[in-house]
PASEBA-1860 file (N, C-alpha, C; in nm, 3 decimals):
! residues 70
1> KDQRDLEL> 4.702/-7.739/-0.763/4.677/-7.786/-0.919/4.692/-7.700/-0.975 ~ 4.743/-7.530/-0.980/4.785/-7.504/-1.099/4.965/-7.552/-1.090 ~ 5.027/-7.539/-0.996/5.212/-7.537/-0.943/5.171/-7.707/-1.029 ~ 5.153/-7.768/-0.999/5.135/-7.872/-1.063/5.059/-7.894/-1.210 ~ 4.973/-7.807/-1.234/4.964/-7.780/-1.448/5.071/-7.713/-1.496 ~ 5.100/-7.680/-1.436/5.250/-7.601/-1.429/5.362/-7.674/-1.524 ~ 5.390/-7.737/-1.432/5.497/-7.856/-1.431/5.428/-7.990/-1.535 ~ 5.347/-8.013/-1.531/5.287/-8.112/-1.609/5.277/-8.094/-1.742
9> LPARIEEL> 5.259/-7.991/-1.789/5.205/-7.908/-1.931/5.325/-7.880/-1.976 ~ 5.427/-7.808/-1.962/5.486/-7.902/-2.097/5.526/-8.048/-2.151 ~ 5.575/-8.093/-2.041/5.584/-8.225/-2.083/5.469/-8.281/-2.240 ~ 5.353/-8.276/-2.208/5.165/-8.298/-2.183/5.166/-8.249/-2.393 ~ 5.200/-8.085/-2.354/5.248/-8.052/-2.516/5.353/-8.108/-2.625 ~ 5.461/-8.146/-2.508/5.544/-8.217/-2.624/5.508/-8.342/-2.608 ~ 5.415/-8.382/-2.631/5.406/-8.516/-2.580/5.256/-8.474/-2.739 ~ 5.189/-8.388/-2.766/5.079/-8.381/-2.826/5.214/-8.358/-3.005
17> EAAIAKGE> 5.249/-8.274/-2.973/5.312/-8.247/-3.044/5.412/-8.341/-3.147 ~ 5.424/-8.439/-3.084/5.515/-8.578/-3.142/5.353/-8.648/-3.206 ~ 5.245/-8.649/-3.114/5.124/-8.751/-3.202/5.068/-8.675/-3.354 ~ 5.132/-8.509/-3.331/5.127/-8.444/-3.439/5.146/-8.514/-3.557 ~ 5.297/-8.482/-3.542/5.422/-8.468/-3.663/5.392/-8.632/-3.712 ~ 5.388/-8.740/-3.589/5.323/-8.880/-3.583/5.230/-8.839/-3.713 ~ 5.108/-8.852/-3.712/4.968/-8.797/-3.760/5.027/-8.782/-3.924 ~ 5.077/-8.690/-3.918/5.144/-8.575/-3.990/5.216/-8.661/-4.117
25> AILSDPTL> 5.246/-8.730/-4.071/5.373/-8.806/-4.127/5.284/-8.938/-4.185 ~ 5.244/-8.974/-4.109/5.144/-9.071/-4.215/5.055/-9.081/-4.282 ~ 5.000/-8.921/-4.255/4.896/-8.934/-4.381/5.041/-8.842/-4.501 ~ 5.089/-8.803/-4.476/5.223/-8.712/-4.571/5.231/-8.881/-4.711 ~ 5.222/-9.022/-4.721/5.129/-9.126/-4.817/5.004/-9.082/-4.861 ~ 5.117/-9.117/-5.038/4.970/-8.997/-5.068/4.854/-9.100/-5.131 ~ 4.932/-9.249/-5.139/4.790/-9.346/-5.130/4.777/-9.425/-5.043 ~ 4.731/-9.340/-4.866/4.714/-9.356/-4.763/4.558/-9.380/-4.798
33> YTADPQRF> 4.501/-9.206/-4.853/4.306/-9.135/-4.911/4.277/-9.324/-5.004 ~ 4.360/-9.330/-5.140/4.225/-9.366/-5.209/4.275/-9.544/-5.100 ~ 4.374/-9.607/-5.058/4.365/-9.673/-5.000/4.355/-9.772/-4.895 ~ 4.333/-9.653/-4.783/4.196/-9.654/-4.617/4.148/-9.505/-4.636 ~ 3.992/-9.454/-4.674/4.035/-9.418/-4.605/3.925/-9.344/-4.494 ~ 3.877/-9.433/-4.444/3.819/-9.433/-4.312/3.993/-9.446/-4.220 ~ 4.063/-9.466/-4.251/4.183/-9.464/-4.194/4.235/-9.334/-4.195 ~ 4.277/-9.210/-4.285/4.246/-9.122/-4.347/4.192/-9.015/-4.275
41> ANISQGIE> 4.055/-9.088/-4.265/3.960/-8.932/-4.177/4.005/-8.959/-4.007 ~ 4.074/-9.071/-4.001/4.061/-9.075/-3.843/4.151/-8.983/-3.756 ~ 4.278/-9.063/-3.875/4.441/-8.988/-3.779/4.368/-8.857/-3.894 ~ 4.321/-8.799/-3.992/4.303/-8.597/-3.963/4.219/-8.651/-3.818 ~ 4.163/-8.683/-3.752/4.011/-8.585/-3.703/4.176/-8.619/-3.547 ~ 4.207/-8.701/-3.541/4.350/-8.720/-3.465/4.364/-8.665/-3.407 ~ 4.457/-8.626/-3.571/4.530/-8.446/-3.484/4.464/-8.289/-3.489 ~ 4.290/-8.356/-3.565/4.280/-8.247/-3.510/4.248/-8.233/-3.367
49> NARAEKDA> 4.143/-8.305/-3.280/4.171/-8.290/-3.204/4.233/-8.322/-3.093 ~ 4.418/-8.347/-3.115/4.556/-8.284/-3.104/4.581/-8.203/-3.060 ~ 4.562/-8.145/-3.090/4.616/-7.966/-3.215/4.474/-7.883/-3.101 ~ 4.385/-7.927/-3.130/4.312/-7.786/-3.044/4.353/-7.875/-2.848 ~ 4.358/-7.973/-2.789/4.460/-8.021/-2.656/4.530/-7.907/-2.636 ~ 4.663/-7.952/-2.824/4.765/-7.862/-2.736/4.734/-7.746/-2.675 ~ 4.668/-7.675/-2.855/4.625/-7.500/-2.849/4.578/-7.458/-2.680 ~ 4.504/-7.579/-2.684/4.410/-7.464/-2.456/4.511/-7.557/-2.361
57> AEERWLEL> 4.669/-7.666/-2.449/4.692/-7.637/-2.321/4.851/-7.578/-2.325 ~ 4.861/-7.450/-2.457/4.990/-7.400/-2.423/4.949/-7.273/-2.339 ~ 4.771/-7.243/-2.397/4.716/-7.113/-2.299/4.682/-7.124/-2.168 ~ 4.667/-7.243/-2.135/4.664/-7.256/-2.018/4.789/-7.209/-1.945 ~ 4.861/-7.225/-1.956/5.022/-7.320/-1.959/5.092/-7.126/-1.900 ~ 5.051/-7.096/-1.976/5.028/-6.906/-2.025/4.981/-6.883/-1.937 ~ 4.907/-6.879/-1.937/4.857/-6.826/-1.877/4.947/-6.804/-1.633 ~ 4.886/-6.985/-1.622/4.934/-7.036/-1.504/5.130/-6.938/-1.488
65> AEQAEA> 5.158/-6.939/-1.595/5.258/-6.900/-1.580/5.292/-6.676/-1.514 ~ 5.208/-6.670/-1.623/5.192/-6.575/-1.604/5.166/-6.463/-1.410 ~ 5.093/-6.585/-1.340/5.012/-6.610/-1.237/5.160/-6.653/-1.131 ~ 5.227/-6.757/-1.177/5.300/-6.773/-1.138/5.433/-6.660/-1.018 ~ 5.449/-6.541/-1.202/5.527/-6.427/-1.295/5.494/-6.348/-1.159 ~ 5.356/-6.286/-1.112/5.296/-6.191/-1.031/5.266/-6.219/-0.921
END
């Protein structure tokens, strides 16, 4: 399981980074908040969740990489 995680996590981290960038691009629209505050809130929450998952995935990957080196 650890070896599989070590192999799959970099791709998952890239997916999360892309999702974060896409969300941030949408939020860069200055009219979004006034036009659709619920969408703005949903996208903001999605970015927050993606960042948390990305941070956890990066930590897990680093732990596994250190174990693989040892």
